[in-house]
VEXDRENBA-989734 format. One record per residue (C-alpha): residue number from 1; residue in three letters; x, y, z. Coordinates in Angstrom, 3 decimals. Each point is the difference from the previous one (the first is absolute). Layout:
N
@pos:NUM, code:ALA, X:X, Y:Y, Z:Z
...
END
This chain:
311
@pos:1, code:MET, X:-123.310, Y:24.796, Z:-120.158
@pos:2, code:GLU, X:0.275, Y:-4.394, Z:0.544
@pos:3, code:ASP, X:3.244, Y:0.164, Z:1.281
@pos:4, code:LEU, X:-0.847, Y:2.230, Z:2.757
@pos:5, code:TRP, X:-2.433, Y:-2.713, Z:1.667
@pos:6, code:PRO, X:3.028, Y:-2.121, Z:1.168
@pos:7, code:VAL, X:1.729, Y:2.925, Z:1.432
@pos:8, code:VAL, X:-3.334, Y:0.909, Z:2.075
@pos:9, code:ALA, X:-0.067, Y:-2.956, Z:0.806
@pos:10, code:PHE, X:2.611, Y:-0.731, Z:1.961
@pos:11, code:ALA, X:-0.299, Y:3.105, Z:1.960
@pos:12, code:ILE, X:-3.409, Y:-1.090, Z:1.018
@pos:13, code:GLY, X:1.415, Y:-3.539, Z:0.851
@pos:14, code:GLY, X:2.299, Y:1.928, Z:1.041
@pos:15, code:ILE, X:-1.338, Y:2.549, Z:2.683
@pos:16, code:GLY, X:-2.049, Y:-3.013, Z:0.764
@pos:17, code:ILE, X:2.802, Y:-2.025, Z:1.672
@pos:18, code:LEU, X:0.703, Y:2.969, Z:1.909
@pos:19, code:LEU, X:-2.864, Y:0.118, Z:1.293
@pos:20, code:GLY, X:-0.312, Y:-3.283, Z:0.905
@pos:21, code:ILE, X:3.592, Y:-0.292, Z:1.126
@pos:22, code:VAL, X:-1.047, Y:3.408, Z:2.417
@pos:23, code:PHE, X:-3.383, Y:-1.528, Z:1.093
@pos:24, code:VAL, X:1.713, Y:-3.190, Z:0.750
@pos:25, code:ALA, X:2.660, Y:2.150, Z:1.975
@pos:26, code:LEU, X:-2.524, Y:1.690, Z:1.731
@pos:27, code:PHE, X:-1.752, Y:-3.460, Z:1.194
@pos:28, code:ALA, X:2.625, Y:-1.385, Z:0.720
@pos:29, code:ARG, X:0.513, Y:2.401, Z:1.971
@pos:30, code:TYR, X:-3.320, Y:-0.433, Z:1.652
@pos:31, code:PHE, X:-0.055, Y:-3.761, Z:-0.164
@pos:32, code:LYS, X:0.101, Y:0.086, Z:3.773
@pos:33, code:LEU, X:-2.075, Y:2.552, Z:0.736
@pos:34, code:TRP, X:-2.648, Y:-1.931, Z:-2.116
@pos:35, code:ILE, X:-0.064, Y:-3.785, Z:1.887
@pos:36, code:GLN, X:0.294, Y:1.634, Z:3.200
@pos:37, code:ALA, X:-3.329, Y:1.817, Z:-1.334
@pos:38, code:PHE, X:-1.416, Y:-2.873, Z:-1.892
@pos:39, code:SER, X:1.382, Y:-2.432, Z:3.219
@pos:40, code:SER, X:-2.068, Y:2.652, Z:2.675
@pos:41, code:ARG, X:-2.962, Y:0.529, Z:-2.647
@pos:42, code:ALA, X:-0.331, Y:3.743, Z:-0.200
@pos:43, code:LYS, X:-0.284, Y:-0.698, Z:-3.402
@pos:44, code:ILE, X:2.492, Y:2.463, Z:-1.357
@pos:45, code:GLY, X:0.878, Y:-1.080, Z:-3.793
@pos:46, code:PRO, X:3.794, Y:0.632, Z:-0.917
@pos:47, code:LEU, X:-1.126, Y:2.311, Z:-3.034
@pos:48, code:ALA, X:-1.069, Y:1.883, Z:2.654
@pos:49, code:LEU, X:3.109, Y:0.094, Z:1.798
@pos:50, code:VAL, X:1.342, Y:1.377, Z:-2.419
@pos:51, code:PHE, X:-2.240, Y:3.217, Z:-0.616
@pos:52, code:MET, X:0.530, Y:0.887, Z:3.490
@pos:53, code:SER, X:3.583, Y:0.486, Z:-1.057
@pos:54, code:LEU, X:-0.532, Y:1.773, Z:-2.918
@pos:55, code:ARG, X:-2.559, Y:1.943, Z:2.479
@pos:56, code:LYS, X:2.058, Y:0.922, Z:2.638
@pos:57, code:VAL, X:-1.596, Y:-2.590, Z:2.356
@pos:58, code:LYS, X:2.593, Y:-2.225, Z:1.482
@pos:59, code:PRO, X:-1.304, Y:-3.611, Z:-0.169
@pos:60, code:SER, X:1.187, Y:-1.698, Z:3.035
@pos:61, code:VAL, X:-2.190, Y:2.704, Z:2.604
@pos:62, code:ILE, X:-2.419, Y:-0.534, Z:-2.324
@pos:63, code:VAL, X:0.499, Y:-4.100, Z:0.515
@pos:64, code:ASP, X:0.853, Y:-0.158, Z:3.572
@pos:65, code:THR, X:-2.895, Y:2.592, Z:0.910
@pos:66, code:LYS, X:-1.954, Y:-2.525, Z:-2.106
@pos:67, code:ILE, X:0.509, Y:-2.602, Z:1.213
@pos:68, code:MET, X:-0.296, Y:1.404, Z:4.217
@pos:69, code:ALA, X:-3.766, Y:0.756, Z:-0.882
@pos:70, code:VAL, X:-1.133, Y:-3.304, Z:-2.047
@pos:71, code:GLN, X:2.203, Y:-2.543, Z:2.757
@pos:72, code:ALA, X:-1.997, Y:2.530, Z:2.798
@pos:73, code:GLY, X:-3.839, Y:-0.602, Z:-1.248
@pos:74, code:LEU, X:-0.092, Y:3.386, Z:-2.307
@pos:75, code:THR, X:-0.600, Y:-0.964, Z:-3.834
@pos:76, code:ASP, X:-1.942, Y:2.728, Z:-1.712
@pos:77, code:ILE, X:2.358, Y:2.628, Z:-0.050
@pos:78, code:PRO, X:0.838, Y:0.247, Z:-3.954
@pos:79, code:THR, X:4.488, Y:0.236, Z:-0.922
@pos:80, code:GLN, X:-1.438, Y:3.225, Z:-1.165
@pos:81, code:ALA, X:-1.023, Y:1.413, Z:3.570
@pos:82, code:PHE, X:3.371, Y:-0.493, Z:0.909
@pos:83, code:GLU, X:2.245, Y:1.336, Z:-2.899
@pos:84, code:ALA, X:-2.529, Y:2.824, Z:0.599
@pos:85, code:HIS, X:0.822, Y:0.653, Z:3.696
@pos:86, code:TYR, X:3.700, Y:-0.287, Z:-1.020
@pos:87, code:LEU, X:0.018, Y:2.306, Z:-3.254
@pos:88, code:ALA, X:-1.573, Y:2.750, Z:2.764
@pos:89, code:GLY, X:2.745, Y:-0.432, Z:1.800
@pos:90, code:GLY, X:-1.485, Y:-1.966, Z:3.387
@pos:91, code:ASN, X:0.988, Y:-2.158, Z:1.950
@pos:92, code:VAL, X:-1.363, Y:-3.733, Z:-1.366
@pos:93, code:HIS, X:1.538, Y:-1.817, Z:3.001
@pos:94, code:ARG, X:-1.525, Y:1.502, Z:2.191
@pos:95, code:VAL, X:-3.274, Y:0.454, Z:-0.815
@pos:96, code:VAL, X:0.254, Y:-3.965, Z:-0.873
@pos:97, code:HIS, X:0.813, Y:-0.204, Z:3.146
@pos:98, code:ALA, X:-2.179, Y:1.674, Z:1.984
@pos:99, code:LEU, X:-3.497, Y:-1.628, Z:-2.998
@pos:100, code:ILE, X:1.442, Y:-2.826, Z:2.139
@pos:101, code:VAL, X:0.303, Y:0.652, Z:3.574
@pos:102, code:ALA, X:-3.499, Y:1.471, Z:-0.392
@pos:103, code:HIS, X:-1.361, Y:-3.071, Z:-1.809
@pos:104, code:ARG, X:1.142, Y:-2.860, Z:3.011
@pos:105, code:ALA, X:-1.820, Y:2.424, Z:2.863
@pos:106, code:ARG, X:-3.016, Y:0.236, Z:-2.932
@pos:107, code:ILE, X:0.233, Y:4.013, Z:-0.037
@pos:108, code:ASP, X:-1.666, Y:1.167, Z:-3.626
@pos:109, code:LEU, X:2.475, Y:1.957, Z:-1.672
@pos:110, code:ASP, X:-0.061, Y:-0.314, Z:-3.563
@pos:111, code:TRP, X:2.984, Y:0.982, Z:-2.162
@pos:112, code:ASP, X:-1.038, Y:2.680, Z:-1.324
@pos:113, code:THR, X:-0.055, Y:1.652, Z:3.208
@pos:114, code:ALA, X:3.420, Y:-1.125, Z:0.924
@pos:115, code:SER, X:1.823, Y:1.675, Z:-2.866
@pos:116, code:ALA, X:-2.076, Y:3.343, Z:0.414
@pos:117, code:ILE, X:0.980, Y:-0.293, Z:4.201
@pos:118, code:ASP, X:3.680, Y:-1.261, Z:-1.787
@pos:119, code:LEU, X:0.525, Y:2.986, Z:-2.118
@pos:120, code:ALA, X:-1.775, Y:2.621, Z:1.734
@pos:121, code:GLY, X:3.663, Y:-0.575, Z:2.432
@pos:122, code:ARG, X:-1.543, Y:-1.683, Z:2.911
@pos:123, code:ASN, X:0.993, Y:-3.474, Z:1.392
@pos:124, code:ILE, X:-2.519, Y:-2.835, Z:-1.529
@pos:125, code:ILE, X:2.260, Y:-2.881, Z:2.838
@pos:126, code:SER, X:-0.664, Y:2.653, Z:2.610
@pos:127, code:ALA, X:-3.231, Y:1.023, Z:-0.811
@pos:128, code:VAL, X:-0.850, Y:-3.854, Z:-0.064
@pos:129, code:GLU, X:2.056, Y:-1.118, Z:2.727
@pos:130, code:THR, X:-2.007, Y:2.759, Z:2.698
@pos:131, code:SER, X:-3.300, Y:-0.627, Z:-1.323
@pos:132, code:VAL, X:1.183, Y:-3.717, Z:0.776
@pos:133, code:ASP, X:1.246, Y:0.540, Z:3.647
@pos:134, code:PRO, X:-1.924, Y:3.718, Z:0.696
@pos:135, code:LYS, X:2.171, Y:3.020, Z:1.355
@pos:136, code:VAL, X:0.330, Y:1.546, Z:3.437
@pos:137, code:ILE, X:0.639, Y:3.490, Z:-0.298
@pos:138, code:ASP, X:0.882, Y:2.167, Z:2.796
@pos:139, code:CYS, X:-2.159, Y:3.279, Z:0.712
@pos:140, code:PRO, X:1.316, Y:2.700, Z:0.521
@pos:141, code:ASP, X:3.565, Y:-1.527, Z:-1.313
@pos:142, code:PRO, X:2.966, Y:2.062, Z:1.391
@pos:143, code:LYS, X:2.345, Y:-0.375, Z:-2.551
@pos:144, code:LYS, X:-2.128, Y:1.628, Z:-2.078
@pos:145, code:SER, X:-2.013, Y:2.554, Z:1.904
@pos:146, code:GLY, X:2.099, Y:0.859, Z:2.832
@pos:147, code:ARG, X:-2.979, Y:-0.839, Z:2.974
@pos:148, code:PRO, X:0.205, Y:-2.717, Z:1.720
@pos:149, code:THR, X:-3.985, Y:0.826, Z:1.238
@pos:150, code:LEU, X:-3.101, Y:0.206, Z:-1.261
@pos:151, code:ASP, X:-1.414, Y:3.173, Z:2.179
@pos:152, code:GLY, X:-3.549, Y:0.577, Z:0.053
@pos:153, code:VAL, X:-2.631, Y:1.886, Z:2.533
@pos:154, code:ALA, X:-2.914, Y:-1.553, Z:1.581
@pos:155, code:LYS, X:-3.606, Y:2.117, Z:0.304
@pos:156, code:ASP, X:1.712, Y:0.678, Z:4.107
@pos:157, code:GLY, X:3.098, Y:1.195, Z:-0.873
@pos:158, code:ILE, X:2.302, Y:-2.483, Z:0.684
@pos:159, code:GLN, X:2.312, Y:-1.095, Z:-2.651
@pos:160, code:LEU, X:1.300, Y:-2.850, Z:-1.547
@pos:161, code:LYS, X:3.034, Y:-1.690, Z:-1.686
@pos:162, code:ALA, X:-0.766, Y:-3.215, Z:-2.174
@pos:163, code:ARG, X:1.557, Y:-2.274, Z:-2.039
@pos:164, code:ALA, X:-1.238, Y:-2.058, Z:-2.110
@pos:165, code:ARG, X:0.969, Y:-3.535, Z:-2.692
@pos:166, code:VAL, X:-1.961, Y:-0.039, Z:-2.774
@pos:167, code:THR, X:0.561, Y:-3.426, Z:-1.835
@pos:168, code:VAL, X:-1.008, Y:0.313, Z:-3.957
@pos:169, code:ARG, X:-0.680, Y:-2.401, Z:-2.989
@pos:170, code:THR, X:0.955, Y:1.282, Z:-3.404
@pos:171, code:ASN, X:-2.764, Y:0.565, Z:-1.964
@pos:172, code:LEU, X:1.440, Y:-1.473, Z:-3.412
@pos:173, code:SER, X:-3.157, Y:1.597, Z:-2.444
@pos:174, code:GLN, X:0.972, Y:3.778, Z:1.965
@pos:175, code:LEU, X:3.898, Y:0.323, Z:0.138
@pos:176, code:VAL, X:0.561, Y:1.082, Z:-3.509
@pos:177, code:GLY, X:-1.423, Y:3.906, Z:1.000
@pos:178, code:GLY, X:-0.991, Y:-0.463, Z:3.564
@pos:179, code:ALA, X:1.240, Y:1.698, Z:2.846
@pos:180, code:THR, X:2.952, Y:-1.524, Z:1.773
@pos:181, code:GLU, X:1.280, Y:-0.792, Z:3.485
@pos:182, code:GLU, X:0.772, Y:3.983, Z:0.847
@pos:183, code:THR, X:-4.076, Y:0.614, Z:-0.645
@pos:184, code:ILE, X:-1.261, Y:-2.743, Z:2.164
@pos:185, code:ILE, X:2.543, Y:1.094, Z:2.719
@pos:186, code:ALA, X:-1.921, Y:4.068, Z:-0.236
@pos:187, code:ARG, X:-3.535, Y:-1.562, Z:-0.143
@pos:188, code:VAL, X:1.230, Y:-2.371, Z:2.788
@pos:189, code:GLY, X:1.375, Y:2.688, Z:2.200
@pos:190, code:GLU, X:-2.654, Y:2.184, Z:-1.067
@pos:191, code:GLY, X:-3.214, Y:-2.407, Z:1.222
@pos:192, code:ILE, X:1.796, Y:-0.688, Z:3.043
@pos:193, code:VAL, X:0.247, Y:3.830, Z:1.634
@pos:194, code:SER, X:-3.842, Y:0.319, Z:-1.683
@pos:195, code:ALA, X:-0.681, Y:-2.814, Z:1.855
@pos:196, code:ILE, X:1.107, Y:0.536, Z:3.279
@pos:197, code:GLY, X:-1.399, Y:4.425, Z:-0.205
@pos:198, code:SER, X:-3.140, Y:-1.683, Z:-0.107
@pos:199, code:CYS, X:0.045, Y:-2.268, Z:3.341
@pos:200, code:GLU, X:-2.326, Y:1.843, Z:2.668
@pos:201, code:SER, X:3.629, Y:-1.118, Z:2.300
@pos:202, code:HIS, X:2.989, Y:-0.993, Z:-0.387
@pos:203, code:LYS, X:-0.227, Y:-2.413, Z:2.903
@pos:204, code:GLU, X:-3.087, Y:-1.791, Z:-2.701
@pos:205, code:VAL, X:2.940, Y:-0.638, Z:-2.336
@pos:206, code:LEU, X:3.033, Y:-1.142, Z:2.852
@pos:207, code:ALA, X:-3.133, Y:-2.092, Z:1.007
@pos:208, code:ASN, X:-0.545, Y:-1.433, Z:-4.134
@pos:209, code:PRO, X:2.123, Y:0.498, Z:-2.378
@pos:210, code:SER, X:-1.172, Y:-1.857, Z:-2.481
@pos:211, code:VAL, X:-3.092, Y:2.650, Z:-0.139
@pos:212, code:ILE, X:2.990, Y:1.792, Z:-2.059
@pos:213, code:ALA, X:0.812, Y:-2.755, Z:-2.678
@pos:214, code:ARG, X:-3.795, Y:-0.716, Z:-0.224
@pos:215, code:ASN, X:-0.707, Y:3.665, Z:-0.795
@pos:216, code:VAL, X:2.947, Y:0.481, Z:-2.475
@pos:217, code:LEU, X:-0.395, Y:-3.672, Z:-2.075
@pos:218, code:ASP, X:-4.279, Y:1.277, Z:-0.494
@pos:219, code:ARG, X:1.709, Y:3.249, Z:-1.568
@pos:220, code:GLY, X:1.030, Y:-2.195, Z:-3.005
@pos:221, code:LEU, X:3.590, Y:1.920, Z:-0.573
@pos:222, code:ASP, X:1.298, Y:-2.503, Z:-1.650
@pos:223, code:THR, X:-1.988, Y:1.347, Z:-3.141
@pos:224, code:GLN, X:2.216, Y:0.415, Z:-3.530
@pos:225, code:THR, X:2.791, Y:-1.504, Z:0.960
@pos:226, code:ALA, X:2.526, Y:-2.270, Z:-0.407
@pos:227, code:PHE, X:-0.435, Y:-1.941, Z:3.455
@pos:228, code:SER, X:-2.971, Y:-1.894, Z:1.617
@pos:229, code:ILE, X:-0.517, Y:0.462, Z:3.679
@pos:230, code:VAL, X:-0.134, Y:-2.694, Z:2.681
@pos:231, code:SER, X:0.527, Y:1.194, Z:3.174
@pos:232, code:ILE, X:0.857, Y:3.220, Z:2.007
@pos:233, code:ASP, X:1.524, Y:-1.476, Z:3.137
@pos:234, code:ILE, X:0.271, Y:2.967, Z:2.908
@pos:235, code:ALA, X:3.904, Y:-0.908, Z:0.741
@pos:236, code:ASP, X:0.446, Y:2.587, Z:3.560
@pos:237, code:ILE, X:-2.359, Y:3.012, Z:1.443
@pos:238, code:ASP, X:0.845, Y:2.254, Z:2.574
@pos:239, code:VAL, X:-1.155, Y:2.522, Z:1.117
@pos:240, code:GLY, X:1.451, Y:3.621, Z:-0.660
@pos:241, code:GLU, X:-1.045, Y:3.610, Z:1.326
@pos:242, code:ASN, X:-2.754, Y:2.297, Z:0.998
@pos:243, code:ILE, X:0.088, Y:1.704, Z:-3.185
@pos:244, code:GLY, X:-3.783, Y:0.690, Z:1.358
@pos:245, code:ALA, X:1.045, Y:1.751, Z:3.075
@pos:246, code:ARG, X:2.763, Y:1.732, Z:-1.516
@pos:247, code:LEU, X:-2.408, Y:1.309, Z:-2.861
@pos:248, code:ARG, X:-1.830, Y:1.133, Z:3.012
@pos:249, code:VAL, X:3.141, Y:1.877, Z:1.303
@pos:250, code:ASP, X:1.018, Y:1.057, Z:-2.618
@pos:251, code:GLN, X:-3.451, Y:1.722, Z:-0.757
@pos:252, code:ALA, X:-0.862, Y:1.528, Z:3.536
@pos:253, code:GLU, X:3.792, Y:2.144, Z:-0.945
@pos:254, code:ALA, X:-1.549, Y:1.434, Z:-2.566
@pos:255, code:ASP, X:-2.767, Y:0.494, Z:0.961
@pos:256, code:MET, X:1.327, Y:1.693, Z:3.541
@pos:257, code:ARG, X:2.665, Y:2.211, Z:-3.101
@pos:258, code:ILE, X:-3.013, Y:1.033, Z:-2.006
@pos:259, code:ALA, X:-2.026, Y:0.468, Z:2.933
@pos:260, code:GLN, X:3.655, Y:2.291, Z:1.199
@pos:261, code:ALA, X:-0.068, Y:1.435, Z:-3.402
@pos:262, code:LEU, X:-3.837, Y:1.948, Z:0.400
@pos:263, code:ALA, X:0.826, Y:0.840, Z:3.144
@pos:264, code:GLU, X:3.035, Y:2.058, Z:-0.561
@pos:265, code:GLU, X:-1.772, Y:0.868, Z:-3.626
@pos:266, code:ARG, X:-3.334, Y:1.427, Z:2.129
@pos:267, code:ARG, X:2.641, Y:2.104, Z:3.118
@pos:268, code:ALA, X:1.921, Y:1.292, Z:-3.142
@pos:269, code:GLU, X:-3.725, Y:0.861, Z:-1.445
@pos:270, code:ALA, X:-0.581, Y:1.732, Z:3.636
@pos:271, code:VAL, X:3.114, Y:2.002, Z:0.448
@pos:272, code:ALA, X:-0.568, Y:1.570, Z:-3.639
@pos:273, code:SER, X:-2.785, Y:1.203, Z:1.161
@pos:274, code:GLU, X:0.827, Y:1.208, Z:3.467
@pos:275, code:GLN, X:2.448, Y:1.910, Z:-2.664
@pos:276, code:GLU, X:-2.034, Y:0.993, Z:-2.036
@pos:277, code:MET, X:-2.705, Y:1.553, Z:2.990
@pos:278, code:ILE, X:3.509, Y:1.804, Z:1.598
@pos:279, code:ALA, X:0.199, Y:1.647, Z:-3.339
@pos:280, code:THR, X:-3.987, Y:1.185, Z:-0.985
@pos:281, code:THR, X:0.190, Y:1.653, Z:3.912
@pos:282, code:GLN, X:3.268, Y:1.773, Z:-0.444
@pos:283, code:GLU, X:-1.675, Y:1.260, Z:-3.990
@pos:284, code:ASN, X:-3.449, Y:0.848, Z:2.678
@pos:285, code:GLN, X:2.407, Y:1.773, Z:2.222
@pos:286, code:ALA, X:2.109, Y:1.774, Z:-2.700
@pos:287, code:LYS, X:-3.393, Y:1.315, Z:-1.589
@pos:288, code:VAL, X:-1.302, Y:0.957, Z:3.194
@pos:289, code:VAL, X:3.366, Y:1.786, Z:0.740
@pos:290, code:LEU, X:-0.623, Y:1.582, Z:-4.092
@pos:291, code:ALA, X:-3.705, Y:1.126, Z:1.118
@pos:292, code:GLU, X:1.362, Y:2.400, Z:3.512
@pos:293, code:ALA, X:2.380, Y:1.046, Z:-2.438
@pos:294, code:GLU, X:-2.543, Y:1.361, Z:-2.165
@pos:295, code:ILE, X:-1.717, Y:1.368, Z:2.579
@pos:296, code:PRO, X:1.880, Y:4.068, Z:0.942
@pos:297, code:LEU, X:0.125, Y:0.186, Z:-3.522
@pos:298, code:ALA, X:-3.678, Y:-0.366, Z:-0.564
@pos:299, code:MET, X:-0.666, Y:2.132, Z:3.265
@pos:300, code:ALA, X:2.718, Y:2.690, Z:-1.086
@pos:301, code:ASP, X:-1.709, Y:0.399, Z:-3.811
@pos:302, code:SER, X:-3.080, Y:0.724, Z:1.275
@pos:303, code:PHE, X:1.381, Y:2.267, Z:2.219
@pos:304, code:GLN, X:1.710, Y:1.992, Z:-3.132
@pos:305, code:GLU, X:-3.811, Y:-0.814, Z:-1.999
@pos:306, code:GLY, X:-2.055, Y:2.060, Z:3.109
@pos:307, code:ASN, X:-1.670, Y:-3.355, Z:0.000
@pos:308, code:LEU, X:0.960, Y:-0.240, Z:3.685
@pos:309, code:ARG, X:0.315, Y:2.814, Z:3.522
@pos:310, code:ALA, X:1.136, Y:0.186, Z:2.505
@pos:311, code:VAL, X:-2.459, Y:0.629, Z:3.010
END
C-alpha cells in the first residue's frame, strides 16, 4: 500500500500541473480582455472570464458592453445580467446602447424592461429613439390602407374628406404586449369619422378643424398601446358629396316604388274581385235557367197526378 502513494501523489501532481497549464493558457487568452476591464473599472475578474467561456458566453461581448455601460455612467448593472441576457438569445450590445441613449435623455428605463423588450422581438433602440424624438404617422396611411382620406358625414348630410398627422412617442412601459402603430391609426381614424359625424354642420368643421383633433384627443385612444399620442393635426380637409341629399333621393325613389307596388297590388285585387263578381253573376243566371226548365216538368207531373186541370 505504501508503494502506491508515490504513484498517487505523482498522478495528483500531474493533474494539478495539467490544470494549472490549462488555467494559465485560458488566463493568457483572456489577459488582454481582463486588462481592458480592469483599466475601465468594469469589475470583471480573470476567473469570471474563464467561467464565461465554460458557460459558452463570448467574453469579448460581455467585456465590451460592460465597459460601454460603465463609461456611460450605468454602474449598477451586474455582470450576471449581461450573461443571462446573452444566454437567453438577446442582443446585449443593442440593449446597452438603448440604455445609454435613455440615460442621456433622462428617460426612465431599467435593465429588466429593456432586456424584456429586446427578447420580445422589438427593436429597443428604435423604441428609445422614438421616445426621444417623436414619430409622425399619417392617418390614413395610403400605403397600408389604400385610401387617401378619412370620409365622414356631418349631421347636415355633407361628406368631409380629412387627412391627419399623428405625433406619437414610444411608451416604454407598455411596449411589451402593447398594441402597435396600426391600432393607433385605426383608433384615430375611427375617432375622426365619429367627430365629424357629431358636428351639426360641415361648415363648423371647415371653420375650425381643431374641433376634431380635440374631440379625438379627449378619448384617450392610446390606452393599452405601445405609444403615447402627443398631438393630432388635421393636415387637410375637403368637402365631398352631399350624402344626405343622395340618401333622400334614394329614399324617395324607394318610397315611389313601394307606392307603385301597393297600387298594383290594389289594382290586381280589384280585377280579381271584378272577375269573381262576373263569375257569381253567371252562376246565378245558370241557376235561374235551371229553375225555369223545371217549371214545365212540374206542370206535367201535376197534370198526371190530377192536381192541375185545364179550365
